[in-house]
Backbone as JSON Lines, residues from 0, in Angstrom:
{"i":0,"aa":"X","n":[95.93,118.94,89.97],"ca":[96.55,117.62,90.01],"c":[97.38,117.49,91.28]}
{"i":1,"aa":"X","n":[97.33,116.32,91.79],"ca":[98.11,116.02,92.98],"c":[99.31,115.17,92.61]}
{"i":2,"aa":"X","n":[99.85,114.46,93.58],"ca":[100.99,113.58,93.31],"c":[100.58,112.45,92.37]}
{"i":3,"aa":"X","n":[101.56,111.9,91.65],"ca":[101.25,110.85,90.67],"c":[102.04,109.58,90.89]}
{"i":4,"aa":"X","n":[103.07,109.59,91.77],"ca":[103.89,108.4,91.99],"c":[104.0,108.11,93.48]}
{"i":5,"aa":"X","n":[104.21,106.85,93.81],"ca":[104.36,106.41,95.19],"c":[105.42,107.24,95.92]}
{"i":6,"aa":"X","n":[105.09,107.71,97.11],"ca":[106.02,108.49,97.92],"c":[105.96,109.98,97.68]}
{"i":7,"aa":"X","n":[105.31,110.42,96.6],"ca":[105.21,111.85,96.32],"c":[104.19,112.51,97.24]}
{"i":8,"aa":"X","n":[104.43,113.76,97.54],"ca":[103.49,114.57,98.31],"c":[103.13,115.78,97.47]}
{"i":9,"aa":"X","n":[101.85,116.12,97.45],"ca":[101.39,117.28,96.71],"c":[100.38,118.05,97.52]}
{"i":10,"aa":"X","n":[100.05,119.23,97.05],"ca":[99.09,120.08,97.72],"c":[97.92,120.36,96.79]}
{"i":11,"aa":"X","n":[96.71,120.21,97.31],"ca":[95.5,120.47,96.54],"c":[94.69,121.52,97.3]}
{"i":12,"aa":"X","n":[94.24,122.55,96.6],"ca":[93.41,123.56,97.24],"c":[92.04,122.99,97.52]}
{"i":13,"aa":"X","n":[91.51,123.28,98.7],"ca":[90.17,122.8,99.05],"c":[89.15,123.89,98.77]}
{"i":14,"aa":"X","n":[87.9,123.62,99.09],"ca":[86.85,124.62,98.9],"c":[87.17,125.82,99.79]}
{"i":15,"aa":"X","n":[87.22,127.01,99.23],"ca":[87.66,128.19,100.0],"c":[86.58,128.76,100.92]}
{"i":16,"aa":"X","n":[86.02,127.91,101.8],"ca":[85.01,128.39,102.73],"c":[85.29,127.81,104.1]}
{"i":17,"aa":"X","n":[85.35,128.5,105.15],"ca":[85.18,129.95,105.26],"c":[86.42,130.72,104.85]}
{"i":18,"aa":"X","n":[87.55,130.01,104.66],"ca":[88.76,130.67,104.16],"c":[89.53,129.67,103.3]}
{"i":19,"aa":"X","n":[90.37,130.15,102.4],"ca":[91.13,129.23,101.54],"c":[92.08,128.38,102.38]}
{"i":20,"aa":"X","n":[92.12,127.1,102.09],"ca":[93.02,126.17,102.77],"c":[93.52,125.17,101.75]}
{"i":21,"aa":"X","n":[94.57,124.47,102.1],"ca":[95.13,123.46,101.22],"c":[95.15,122.12,101.93]}
{"i":22,"aa":"X","n":[95.03,121.05,101.16],"ca":[95.14,119.69,101.68],"c":[96.45,119.12,101.16]}
{"i":23,"aa":"X","n":[97.18,118.45,102.03],"ca":[98.41,117.79,101.62],"c":[98.08,116.33,101.35]}
{"i":24,"aa":"X","n":[98.46,115.84,100.19],"ca":[98.15,114.47,99.78],"c":[99.44,113.71,99.55]}
{"i":25,"aa":"X","n":[99.54,112.53,100.16],"ca":[100.73,111.68,99.98],"c":[100.28,110.33,99.46]}
{"i":26,"aa":"X","n":[100.88,109.88,98.36],"ca":[100.55,108.57,97.78],"c":[101.42,107.5,98.41]}
{"i":27,"aa":"X","n":[100.79,106.39,98.77],"ca":[101.51,105.25,99.33],"c":[101.64,104.13,98.33]}
{"i":28,"aa":"X","n":[101.95,102.98,98.86],"ca":[102.19,101.81,98.02],"c":[100.88,101.2,97.53]}
{"i":29,"aa":"X","n":[100.99,100.49,96.42],"ca":[99.87,99.73,95.86],"c":[99.78,98.41,96.63]}
{"i":30,"aa":"X","n":[98.58,98.07,97.08],"ca":[98.37,96.83,97.82],"c":[97.18,96.08,97.26]}
{"i":31,"aa":"X","n":[96.78,95.02,97.94],"ca":[95.66,94.2,97.45],"c":[94.34,94.96,97.47]}
{"i":32,"aa":"X","n":[94.21,95.99,98.31],"ca":[92.97,96.77,98.39],"c":[93.02,98.05,97.55]}
{"i":33,"aa":"X","n":[94.14,98.3,96.88],"ca":[94.31,99.51,96.08],"c":[95.5,100.3,96.58]}
{"i":34,"aa":"X","n":[95.65,101.51,96.09],"ca":[96.75,102.38,96.52],"c":[96.3,103.14,97.77]}
{"i":35,"aa":"X","n":[97.16,103.16,98.78],"ca":[96.82,103.9,99.99],"c":[97.28,105.34,99.85]}
{"i":36,"aa":"X","n":[96.43,106.27,100.29],"ca":[96.8,107.68,100.3],"c":[96.56,108.23,101.7]}
{"i":37,"aa":"X","n":[97.23,109.32,102.0],"ca":[97.04,110.03,103.26],"c":[96.77,111.49,102.92]}
{"i":38,"aa":"X","n":[95.7,112.03,103.47],"ca":[95.34,113.42,103.24],"c":[95.39,114.15,104.59]}
{"i":39,"aa":"X","n":[96.2,115.2,104.66],"ca":[96.29,116.02,105.87],"c":[95.58,117.34,105.6]}
{"i":40,"aa":"X","n":[94.74,117.76,106.52],"ca":[94.02,119.02,106.35],"c":[93.85,119.72,107.68]}
{"i":41,"aa":"X","n":[93.64,121.01,107.62],"ca":[93.41,121.8,108.82],"c":[91.96,121.59,109.23]}
{"i":42,"aa":"X","n":[91.74,121.35,110.5],"ca":[90.39,121.17,111.02],"c":[89.82,122.55,111.34]}
{"i":43,"aa":"X","n":[88.8,123.01,110.6],"ca":[88.28,124.36,110.83],"c":[87.52,124.5,112.15]}
{"i":44,"aa":"X","n":[87.16,123.39,112.78],"ca":[86.42,123.46,114.04],"c":[87.34,123.8,115.2]}
{"i":45,"aa":"X","n":[88.53,123.21,115.21],"ca":[89.48,123.42,116.29],"c":[90.69,124.16,115.77]}
{"i":46,"aa":"X","n":[90.96,125.33,116.3],"ca":[92.12,126.11,115.88],"c":[93.4,125.31,116.09]}
{"i":47,"aa":"X","n":[94.38,125.49,115.23],"ca":[95.69,124.84,115.31],"c":[95.61,123.32,115.37]}
{"i":48,"aa":"X","n":[94.6,122.73,114.74],"ca":[94.44,121.28,114.72],"c":[94.49,120.8,113.28]}
{"i":49,"aa":"X","n":[95.18,119.68,113.07],"ca":[95.24,119.08,111.74],"c":[94.57,117.73,111.79]}
{"i":50,"aa":"X","n":[93.84,117.41,110.74],"ca":[93.22,116.1,110.64],"c":[93.92,115.28,109.58]}
{"i":51,"aa":"X","n":[93.92,113.97,109.76],"ca":[94.52,113.07,108.79],"c":[93.48,112.03,108.41]}
{"i":52,"aa":"X","n":[93.29,111.86,107.11],"ca":[92.36,110.87,106.59],"c":[93.17,109.93,105.7]}
{"i":53,"aa":"X","n":[92.96,108.63,105.9],"ca":[93.61,107.61,105.07],"c":[92.55,107.0,104.16]}
{"i":54,"aa":"X","n":[92.96,106.56,102.98],"ca":[92.01,105.94,102.05],"c":[92.74,104.98,101.13]}
{"i":55,"aa":"X","n":[91.97,104.03,100.61],"ca":[92.42,103.17,99.52],"c":[91.71,103.67,98.27]}
{"i":56,"aa":"X","n":[92.47,103.91,97.2],"ca":[91.91,104.44,95.96],"c":[92.21,103.48,94.81]}
{"i":57,"aa":"X","n":[91.39,103.58,93.75],"ca":[91.63,102.76,92.57],"c":[92.59,103.49,91.63]}
{"i":58,"aa":"X","n":[92.77,102.96,90.42],"ca":[93.71,103.58,89.48],"c":[93.25,104.95,88.98]}
{"i":59,"aa":"X","n":[91.96,105.31,89.19],"ca":[91.47,106.65,88.85],"c":[91.51,107.58,90.05]}
{"i":60,"aa":"X","n":[92.07,107.09,91.18],"ca":[92.16,107.81,92.46],"c":[90.79,108.04,93.09]}
{"i":61,"aa":"X","n":[89.82,107.16,92.79],"ca":[88.51,107.19,93.43],"c":[88.62,106.42,94.74]}
{"i":62,"aa":"X","n":[88.29,107.05,95.87],"ca":[88.39,106.34,97.15],"c":[87.3,105.28,97.3]}
{"i":63,"aa":"X","n":[87.71,104.08,97.73],"ca":[86.77,102.98,97.96],"c":[86.62,102.67,99.44]}
{"i":64,"aa":"X","n":[87.62,103.02,100.22],"ca":[87.57,102.9,101.67],"c":[88.31,104.1,102.24]}
{"i":65,"aa":"X","n":[87.84,104.61,103.38],"ca":[88.51,105.73,104.03],"c":[88.33,105.6,105.53]}
{"i":66,"aa":"X","n":[89.28,106.12,106.29],"ca":[89.17,106.1,107.74],"c":[89.98,107.24,108.35]}
{"i":67,"aa":"X","n":[89.56,107.65,109.53],"ca":[90.24,108.68,110.29],"c":[89.99,108.4,111.77]}
{"i":68,"aa":"X","n":[90.78,109.0,112.63],"ca":[90.58,108.85,114.07],"c":[90.31,110.23,114.66]}
{"i":69,"aa":"X","n":[89.2,110.32,115.41],"ca":[88.79,111.56,116.05],"c":[88.62,111.28,117.54]}
{"i":70,"aa":"X","n":[89.39,111.97,118.36],"ca":[89.33,111.81,119.81],"c":[89.4,110.34,120.21]}
{"i":71,"aa":"X","n":[90.31,109.59,119.61],"ca":[90.52,108.2,119.94],"c":[89.54,107.21,119.32]}
{"i":72,"aa":"X","n":[88.6,107.68,118.53],"ca":[87.62,106.8,117.89],"c":[87.89,106.76,116.39]}
{"i":73,"aa":"X","n":[88.05,105.56,115.86],"ca":[88.29,105.42,114.42],"c":[86.95,105.35,113.69]}
{"i":74,"aa":"X","n":[86.82,106.2,112.69],"ca":[85.61,106.26,111.86],"c":[85.99,105.73,110.49]}
{"i":75,"aa":"X","n":[85.21,104.76,109.99],"ca":[85.49,104.14,108.69],"c":[84.31,104.31,107.74]}
{"i":76,"aa":"X","n":[84.62,104.41,106.47],"ca":[83.59,104.47,105.44],"c":[84.02,103.63,104.26]}
{"i":77,"aa":"X","n":[83.07,103.11,103.53],"ca":[83.37,102.3,102.35],"c":[82.34,102.56,101.28]}
{"i":78,"aa":"X","n":[82.79,102.54,100.04],"ca":[81.91,102.68,98.89],"c":[81.15,101.36,98.74]}
{"i":79,"aa":"X","n":[79.84,101.41,98.72],"ca":[79.06,100.17,98.63],"c":[79.09,99.64,97.19]}
{"i":80,"aa":"X","n":[78.91,98.34,97.02],"ca":[78.95,97.75,95.67],"c":[77.92,98.36,94.72]}
{"i":81,"aa":"X","n":[76.81,98.88,95.24],"ca":[75.77,99.45,94.38],"c":[76.03,100.93,94.05]}
{"i":82,"aa":"X","n":[77.11,101.5,94.56],"ca":[77.39,102.91,94.34],"c":[77.73,103.19,92.88]}
{"i":83,"aa":"X","n":[77.4,104.39,92.44],"ca":[77.73,104.83,91.08],"c":[78.78,105.92,91.19]}
{"i":84,"aa":"X","n":[79.9,105.74,90.51],"ca":[80.97,106.73,90.53],"c":[80.68,107.75,89.45]}
{"i":85,"aa":"X","n":[80.51,109.0,89.88],"ca":[80.16,110.08,88.94],"c":[81.4,110.53,88.18]}
{"i":86,"aa":"X","n":[81.22,111.05,86.97],"ca":[82.35,111.58,86.21],"c":[82.86,112.85,86.89]}
{"i":87,"aa":"X","n":[84.11,113.26,86.58],"ca":[84.65,114.48,87.16],"c":[83.79,115.69,86.82]}
{"i":88,"aa":"X","n":[83.8,116.69,87.7],"ca":[83.05,117.92,87.46],"c":[81.8,117.97,88.3]}
{"i":89,"aa":"X","n":[81.1,119.06,88.22],"ca":[79.88,119.25,88.99],"c":[78.67,118.75,88.21]}
{"i":90,"aa":"X","n":[77.69,118.15,88.93],"ca":[76.47,117.72,88.24],"c":[75.69,118.94,87.74]}
{"i":91,"aa":"X","n":[75.02,118.79,86.66],"ca":[74.27,119.92,86.09],"c":[72.89,120.01,86.67]}
C-alpha cells in the first residue's frame, strides 16, 4: 500500500530486477481529471539519475493519463476509452 491522503508520500517496492529498488509516490489534489500523483524512481539506464512520472488516477488509483520528460521531451500516454482495466494480481 502506498499513500492514501492528499500530500502523503509513501514508498512502494518495484520489481527487483536487476536489483531491488523503491518508488516514491506522492498523492496530489483531486481535480477535474482525477487525482494527480507523482512517482519518483531511479533510472536503471543512467547511474545516479532519478526519473519522475506524473499521472492522473481514478478513485481506485488506476492511471488514466501519465507523462514524463526525458532529455527535454515530454512523453504522454492515455488510457483509451476501449481499454479494459484488469483486476489486481497477475493474469493466469
